N, C-alpha and C positions, 0 to 999 in steps of 0.2 A: 348719588347716593344710593338709589334705588338700583340701580343696574349692578354696583358693588355689593348689595348686600343680596340680590337673586344669583350674583354669582357664586358669592360663598356658601348659600345654599345649596346649588346643584353640585358642588364641587365633591362632596363625599359619593353621592350616586356615580357621578362621572369616574371617579378614582376608582369604586367598587366594579363598574363596568369593564373600565382599563384593566383592572387585574382578571375579571373573569375571562376578557378578551384574549389576554396573555396566555391564561391558564389554557384555553381553548387551543391556541395555537403552539404551545409547548409540545415539544415530541414527547412520547411515552418512553419509559424505559426501555422497552423493548425495540423502540425504533433508533433509540439512543446507542444502543448495543450494537445493533446491525450496521449502523452509520460507523461505529468506531471498525468494525471487523471489514466494512468494506474499505474505509480509509487507510487501516492498519496492514490489510492484505494486499487486495485489488490494486491500488494506485501504486505500491512498491512493486508489484509484479507487473502492472503495465510499463513501469519504468524500466524494470529489467529486460522486460520483452523487447522494447524499443532498443535498449542496449546492445541486447544481443544480436539484433538485427543489423546495427550499425557495426558491431564487432565481426559478424560474418561478410559483411561487405568489405569492409577493411582489411579482413584475413584474406578474402577472395582476390582482392586486388593486389595486397601484397605478394601473393602468390602468382599472380599473372606476371607482376613487374621484376617478380626473380627468375622467372623462366625466360622472359623477354631478355633480360639482361644475360642470363646463359646463353640464349641462342645467339645473340648479336654478338657476343664475344666469338663464339665457334666461327659466325660469319667471318668476322673480322680475320681471325687466324687463316681461314682457309682463303680469304680473299687475298692476304698477303702471301700465302703460298702459290696461288695462282697467278699473282704479280711477277713473283721471281721466277716461275716458270714461264713465262711468257719471254722475259727478259733473256732468261737461257737460250731460250730457242732462236730470238733474235740473235743472239751473240755467235750461236752455232752457224746460223745462215751467214754472219758476216764474217765468220773465219774460213769460210770454204775456199779453194782455191781460185774458183772462177770469180767470186766477188773481189777477193785480195787483188787478183790481177787487172779487173775491171777500175778498181778505185786507184792503182799504182799507174794507170795509164796504158798498160800492156793490150789491153782488149777494148773494143767500143761498144760490145753489147755481151749480154750476158748468153742471149739465144744465139745459137748457130743452126740454121735450117731449120729455124722455128721450132726447136726443142732446146730445154735447158739442160745443164751437164747434169749428171747422175747423181753429185753430192748436193747441189744447188736443189734439183726436184725434190730429194728426200727431205732437206731441212726446210724446203718452202712447204712441203705436203704437211709437217708438224703444225707450221704456224697460220697455214692459209686460212682454217676456218675461224680463228681469233683474232688476224690482223686483215682485213681486206685490201689493204694497199702497202705496200713496203717501199721505201725510196732510197735509194743510195746517192749519197753527196760525197764529193770530195772535200779535201781541206779547204779549198776555196769557196767552198757551199754550192757549187755547180751539180746539176743533176747527172749523174753517171749512169744510172740505171734505174727501171720501175719493175717493181713484181706486183701483180693485181690478178683477180681471178681465183678460180677454186684451185684445190689440189692437182698436180697433173697438167696445169695449163689450161682447165677449165676456163671459160667466160666468167669474170665476177662483176659484182655491182657496186655501186658507190654503197658505202653505210649510211644507213638511214637514222636520222637523230644525233644527238650527242656523241662525241667519241673521246677517249683519252689519249693523247698526244705521247708517245714512247720515242725517246732520242737516245741512242747509246753509241758512244764513240767506239770507233773501229781501229785496230794497231795493226802493224804489220807483225805477222805471225812470227818472222824471221828475227828481223831487227827491231820490233816494238816501236816504230816510228809511226805517227800518227798518218792515218790514211783516209780520214773522213769520218762521216757518222751514217748511221742508218736509222731513219724514221719508220714509225708505224702507226697507225691510226686504231686503237683497240676502243670496241664498244664497252661500255661497263657491264653490260649483262652477262658476257662471256667469263668476267672475274668473279661473278657473285654465286656462291653454293644454293642457290635457292632450294633445293631438294632438302638441305637440312632442315629448314623452316616448317615443312610440313608434319614432320616427326615431332617437333617440339612444342608449338604453340597453334593451335588449329585456328585457322581462318586469319592468319596474320597478313600484313601487308609490308613488304619491304621497299625501302625507296633508297636512290642515293641523289646526293647533291652537290653541286660546285662548291667547294670551301670557300673561294674568293666570293661568287656572284650571288650563291645561294640557289640559283637554277636548278630544276631536277634534270636529273641524266637519265631517269627512267620512267616511263608511263605507269601512272598509279591511278586506282578508282577512287580515290579520295582527294579531297582538296590537300594539296602539298604544304601548304601553310599550316595545315592542322597537325602535319606530321612532325613540325617543328617545337611543339609544345610537349608538356608531359602527360597530358590529358585532355580528353576531349569528347563531345557526343556527335555519332554521326549515325543516321538511319535508327534513330530512336534508342541507340545504344551506348552505353560508358565505353570507351577506348581508353586504352593507356599507351604511351609510347616512350622509346628510350633512344637515346642518339649516341653516335660514336664518331669521332673524327680520325682520319688516316693520314699519314706523311705520305706514305708511297703504298699504292697510289694514292695521287690527290683526290681523296674522296671523303665525304660526310655522310654516313649511312643513318639511317633511322628505321625502326621496326615498330610496328603498331600491332595491338591485337585487342577485340573485344575481350571485356569482363565477364559478361553473362555466362559462357560457358563454366564457366570456374565459381563464379557467386550464386550462381543460380540454386546449385545442388546444397552449397551451406544456407542459403536463404531457406531454401524448403526446408531443410533440417530445423532450422531456429523456428520457421513458422510452424512446425509440427511439434517442436518442443514447446514453442509459445501456448498452442493449442492443449496441448496436455496439460501445462500449467494452469491456463485457464479452466479446463474442466477439473482439476484438482480443487481449483479454487471454487468452483460452482459447487462443488460436493463440501467443501469446507463451509461455504455459506451456508448451505441447505443444513449440515450439523449443525452449525452454530444457530440457525433460527431455530431449529427443534430444540436445542439444548435451551435458547434463550426463551424460547416459548414455555419450556418445562419451568425453568426459574421463575419467569415472568407469572405464570399462572399460580404457582406457590404463593408468589408475593401479592399476586391479586386475591388470591383467597384469603391472604391474611389482612388484606386492606379491608375487604367485606367483612371479616370478622371482627376487625378494629371498630368498624362504624357500626356494626352491630352491638359492639359492647359499649360503646359511646352512647347507644339508643337505651341502654339498659338491659340489653339481652347477654346475663352474663353466664348463661350455660352455652353459650358459642364455643367450639373449638376448632381447631384446624388440624389436618393430618399432616403430621412430623413426616415428610418423606421429600425425596430429593437428593442433592449434592450435601454435604456433612454440614455446612455454613447453614444452609436454609432448613434442614433436618434440625439442627439446634436452635436456630431461631423460632422453629414452630413449636419445639419442645418449651421454651422459655416462654412463648405468648401464652402457650395453655397453662403453663405453672403461673404466669403473672393473672391470667383471667380466674384461675382456680383461686388463688390468693387473694385477689380483689374481692371475688365472692364471698370467700369467709370473711375478709374485713367488713364486707357490709353486713354480713349476716352477724358478725360481733356486734357491730354499731347497732342492729335493729335489736338486737338482744339486749345490749345494756339501754336502750331507749323504753324497751317493753321494761326490763327490770325498774327502771327510774320509774315509769308508771305504776309497776307494781308496788313499788315503795310507797308512793303516794295512796294508793289504794288502801295498801296494808295497814298505811298511818290512819286514814281514816275509819277503816274497818276496827282496827285494834281500839281507836277511841270511844268508838259506838259499843263494843264489846266489853271492854274492861269497866265501862262504867256500869253497867248492869250487874256484871258480874261482883262489885264490890256490893251494890245493894243486896244480892242475893247472900253474900258472905255474911253480912250483917245479921241479915233476918236469921239465916241459919244459927249463928251465932246466938242469939236472943232466943230461939228457940230450944238449943241445946242447953242452955242455963237453967231452963226450965223443966229439964226431963231429969228424973232420978238418975244417978250414976249407974247403977244396974241395969237399966231400961237398955235393952236391945235398940230402941230408936235412938239415943244418944249416941250410940257407936256408929249408926247410919248416918245421923248428922254430922258426926266429926269426920267420917270418911269423905262425905259428899264435901266439907268444907275443905279438906286437901286435895280433893279432885279441883276444887275451884283454883284453889292457890297453884296446882299445876298448870291448870287450863290458863292462869293468869300470867305465870311465869313462861309459858309456851308464846302467849301472845306478847309479851314483852320482848322475848327473845327473837322472835319472828320479826317483829317492829325494829328491832337493833339491826339486823341481819338486813331487812329489807331497805334500811336507810343507809347504813355505811358497808355492808358487806363482810363487818368484821364481827367476831364472838369474842367472848371473854373467856380465855382459855385456863384451863384449870387440871389438875390429874383428876380423870374421872374412869371409873370401871364401867366399859361399855355395856356391859350386863344389865346396870340397873336401868337406864334409860332405854335398852332393847326391853326388858321385861316390862316397862311400863307402858311402851307401846303395843306390846303383845297383849297386854290387858285392855287396851283400849281398843285394840282392834277386833278384840274379842267378840263382840256382839255382830260387827259386820260378816266374820267367817261363819257365825252361827245363822245370821239370815241368809247365806248362801247354801247350807249344808254342808259346808265344808271345814276344815280344820287344819290348825297350824301346830308343828313340832319342832322345839326346839332343841338342837344338840351343840351341847357344850364341850369343845375339843381345846380350850383354851389353858388347860391345865391348872385352873384356879386363879390364874390371872391373865385379865385383859384390859390392861390399864394405859391408856392413852393420855395425851393432852386434848382437850376437848370442850365443849359446852354440853353440859347434861340436857338442858332444856332444847339446844338445837338439834342434838343426836336424836333424843327422842322424837321430835318433829320429823326428821329425816327417815328414822325408822318405821314411825307411823305412817307416813306417804307411800312407803315403799310396801308397807303390809297391807296397806288399803286398796292399793293398785293389785297385788297379789289375790286377794281374795274377790274383786271384781271380775277378774280372769277365771276363776273356778267355777266349775260346774258341780253340783250335787254329788258328793263323795269325793271331790278333788282335795287335793294336799298341798300344803306349803310347807318346807322345811327351811328352818332357819339355823345356820352353823356358825359359830364362834369359834376361831382359830387364832393363836398368836405364835408365831414362829418367825425367825429372820428379822426381828428388829420389827415386826409389823403384826398389827392386829387387824384381822379380816373377819368381816361379817359378811355372809352370804345367804341371800333368801332366794330359795330355788322353788317355783310352782310348776305343775303340770297341766297348767291351763293351755287356753287356744292358742298362745304364741302371738307376737305382732308382726306383720308383713315387712318384709325387708324395705321395701320404699319408705315406711313409717318410722323404720327403727332409727332412722338417719336424725329424725326431727324430734322424736319423743322428749328431749330435753331443753328443745325451744319454748321460751315462754309462751304461754297462751295456745300452745298447740297440745290438741288431744285426741286420742282415737276414739274417745266416747261422747257420746252426743252430748250428756249433761255434765263433761266434766270442764274444769275451767281452764286447764292445761299449765296450772303453777306448781303442782305437787312435786314432778321429777325437776322442774327447772329450779325451784326452791332446794331439793334434797342436792343436787350438783352443785349449787351455789354454797350449801353448807358444807360439804365435803372440801370444797378447793378451800374456803375459808379455814377449814381445820388443819390444812396441809396434805390432805389424802385426796384420793381419787375414787369416782364412783362408775362403774362400767355396767351395762346393760348387756346382755347375749339373749336372743329369742330366735325360735324356730318353729313354723306355724303347724300346729299339731301335737309339737313335743311340749312347749312351755318355755317360760322364762327365768332367767338367773341375774339376779341383781346382786353386785361385789362392792361392797365398801371397803376399801383399806386406807388404813390410819399409822400414823409411826407409833410405834409403841414407846411407853415412857420408861421401860427398862428393858430392852434387848429380848429377844426371845426366850421362851421355856420350853422345856420337855413337855410334851403332851400327855396328859393323864388319859384314865379311863373316861371316855365320854360320858356325860349326864345327859339325859333325856326329859324334857316336861313337855307336855301336850296341851294345846288349847283347842278345845271344840266346843266353847260356848257353854259347858255345862259348869265348868270347874272356874277357879279363881285364882290364877297363879300370882302369887307376891313377888316372886325372885325368882331366877334362872336356877 
């Protein structure tokens, strides 16, 4: 049991180790691509090269065999012609008057006083070089005469080696009666036109065999038995042989030749072609290696970027370069990373807003209770003051401001909790006027002023929440005031056109750096050391909840422009003559 438990404990580690080992032993994508190229190109080309070498060898052998057969056919034809010519010469000798007279028994010998008759000497001269011995026999088979030696009666020699016997019947020229036969012994070599061979197949060997015994009739430098086959190896070379049998003369001829003189050029050309193919393949593999390295390098960069993103480095991107597919993949990766970054920012923003809601709830609770107490105290104080007393008017105004502040706190609390507002038809100029009045002291403390330009044509109604809009405008105005230097100015424009109500707040302050402009709407992000980072975040959330949009444009040293766009309640109107009201801290504008 202990052993089994220990084995179960070790198994996961062993499994992980095996997986790690397998990963370490697995081929990379680059290696696999190169293997595919090698197996898909080199192996087929190698097989093609071997096939071409074999084809070249077979083509050379086929060429040699065709030439051998053509040469042997010519030799057979010429041998037959020579054979007929020798027989004709013997027949001419047998028909001479002296030979005819000898075979009829009218003469006892051909030579008279040691000399042949002229006609016999002439006929014998034609055949003496081809037939060393000629024997004349009568019908009884007895030898009546014998001719031997060279032409002109020169002493001859017995033929060396095998000979072909030639027997021709002799008839009386006058009566056509049989007189006997003429016999001759002809060496096979005199019948074979060996000169034809040298011009057709170089290095060839011709052999003649007895068709009955198979014995060689000519001396050859190769084993005669090899010449009886279709192909053989001799002297380290490949030889081909062809055979042909003849009835007259009774011979079997064989002609053989080496194949190398014919196959060597073809094989050399094939080797050169194969070498060229291999060089082309090497260049292809080199190009494939470079292309594969380029592709895999892009993929490796993407893998590294993906690892970095998995570690939380969402600002990583890859260069969208390479083939179309890799380029599209790089763009898709960058788009995905950017989308992920924005999604995480939204989630972070939502978490911040949730925390802000909880904070706003607690702040509202702490603020509204004192406000209620102050309001009650002010109401009691107002009841004790005469109606005409200026103090009572100030107290009532303070009560109205407390009510407004309480409504703003309540609206902000509702917005922070739910992100929704209570929509109704609102003239945006009213909450804007209240916000301008509330921001007046801040502008005065900065030595700056705010100007309101009404270009709405008397109608700037939209569906919204007055308290929420007042808070939105107040946040924008306070930011504008904080950005102004003494003598600075903020211009507030109200426009109504194209079914939209637009409120633009433009200041000539220091402006916002570009790197900070992207984050000014993030919750808890502030460009001011004493800021909370909630003003613009709440303002944009209010604009979104009202179905509108809030944008911010800024340039260093020029100023900042905030633009709120809301759907108008009743279409656009024709702009009227603009009206302007100013707030510089000394006046108290009650309306636009």
